[in-house]
C-alpha positions in Angstrom: -39.0 86.0 -33.6 -38.7 84.8 -29.8 -41.1 81.8 -28.1 -41.6 81.5 -24.4 -43.2 78.5 -23.2 -44.6 78.3 -19.6 -45.3 75.4 -18.2 -46.8 74.0 -15.0 -45.9 71.4 -12.7 -48.5 69.3 -11.5 -49.3 70.4 -8.2 -49.5 68.0 -4.8 -52.4 67.4 -4.3 -54.1 67.7 -7.2 -55.4 71.5 -7.7 -57.3 73.3 -10.1 -55.2 73.7 -12.5 -57.8 75.2 -15.1 -58.1 78.0 -12.7 -54.7 78.3 -12.4 -53.8 78.4 -15.9 -56.4 81.0 -16.4 -55.0 83.1 -14.4 -51.7 82.4 -15.7 -53.2 83.1 -19.3 -54.8 86.4 -18.1 -51.7 88.2 -16.6 -49.7 86.8 -19.9 -52.0 88.4 -21.9 -52.1 91.8 -20.1 -47.9 91.7 -20.5 -47.7 91.2 -24.7 -48.2 93.2 -27.3 -51.4 93.1 -29.8 -49.1 91.5 -32.4 -48.2 88.5 -30.0 -49.9 85.5 -29.8 -50.6 83.6 -26.6 -52.1 79.7 -27.1 -52.8 76.9 -24.8 -50.8 74.1 -24.8 -52.2 70.9 -22.9 -53.5 71.1 -19.8 -50.7 72.8 -18.2 -48.6 75.4 -20.8 -48.7 78.0 -22.6 -46.7 79.3 -25.6 -46.3 83.0 -26.5 -45.0 83.7 -29.7 -43.3 87.3 -29.5 -42.7 88.8 -33.2 -40.7 91.8 -32.2 -39.2 90.8 -29.0 -35.4 90.0 -28.4 -34.2 86.9 -26.5 -33.3 89.2 -23.4 -36.9 91.0 -23.5 -38.6 87.5 -23.7 -36.4 86.6 -20.5 -37.6 90.4 -18.6 -41.0 89.2 -19.5 -40.8 85.6 -17.8 -39.4 87.3 -14.7 -42.1 89.9 -14.6 -44.6 87.3 -15.0 -43.1 85.6 -11.9 -42.9 88.6 -9.7 -46.2 89.4 -10.9 -47.4 86.5 -9.3 -45.2 86.6 -5.8 -45.3 90.4 -5.6 -48.1 92.5 -3.0 -49.0 89.4 -1.4 -51.1 88.1 -4.1 -51.3 84.5 -2.7 -50.0 83.0 -5.7 -47.1 81.9 -4.0 -47.8 78.0 -4.8 -48.3 78.4 -8.5 -45.0 80.1 -9.1 -43.3 77.5 -7.4 -44.8 75.0 -10.0 -44.2 77.6 -13.1 -41.6 77.0 -14.9 -40.5 78.8 -18.7 -38.2 78.6 -21.5 -37.3 81.0 -23.8 -36.1 80.3 -27.2 -35.2 82.6 -30.0 -35.5 82.0 -33.9 -32.2 81.4 -35.5 -31.4 81.0 -39.2 -31.2 76.9 -38.6 -34.4 76.8 -37.1 -37.6 75.6 -39.3 -40.7 76.2 -37.8 -41.1 72.8 -36.2 -37.6 72.8 -34.8 -38.2 76.4 -33.3 -41.4 75.0 -31.9 -39.8 71.6 -31.0 -37.2 73.5 -29.1 -39.7 75.7 -27.0 -41.3 72.8 -25.6 -38.1 70.9 -25.0 -36.1 71.3 -21.6 -34.2 73.1 -19.8 -36.7 74.7 -18.5 -35.7 77.3 -15.6 -36.2 75.8 -12.3 -39.1 76.8 -9.9 -38.5 79.0 -6.7 -37.4 77.2 -4.0 -39.9 77.2 -0.7 
């Protein structure tokens, strides 16, 4: 079991976070298995529960998501620059609450530089 936490840093000036989060959610849902779970966390985040995905596989998924937002002239570079992610793999010492807390706290990956 692996968790992938995705967060958007607040934009300056304020953009339509709801629409950006919807776009990100659509890309995430299209990229995960039917047995995985994607939930919204607050106004700027998503949490993916990846049942049969290793740590390395979750990192690859996060990197593919970033690539899908930047590739092909999609015009989502501003969104990509604000996207941060973190992967946590379940260990024997993790309680359910501890695993979720670890996924939601830093450090997150650094956003892309301009």
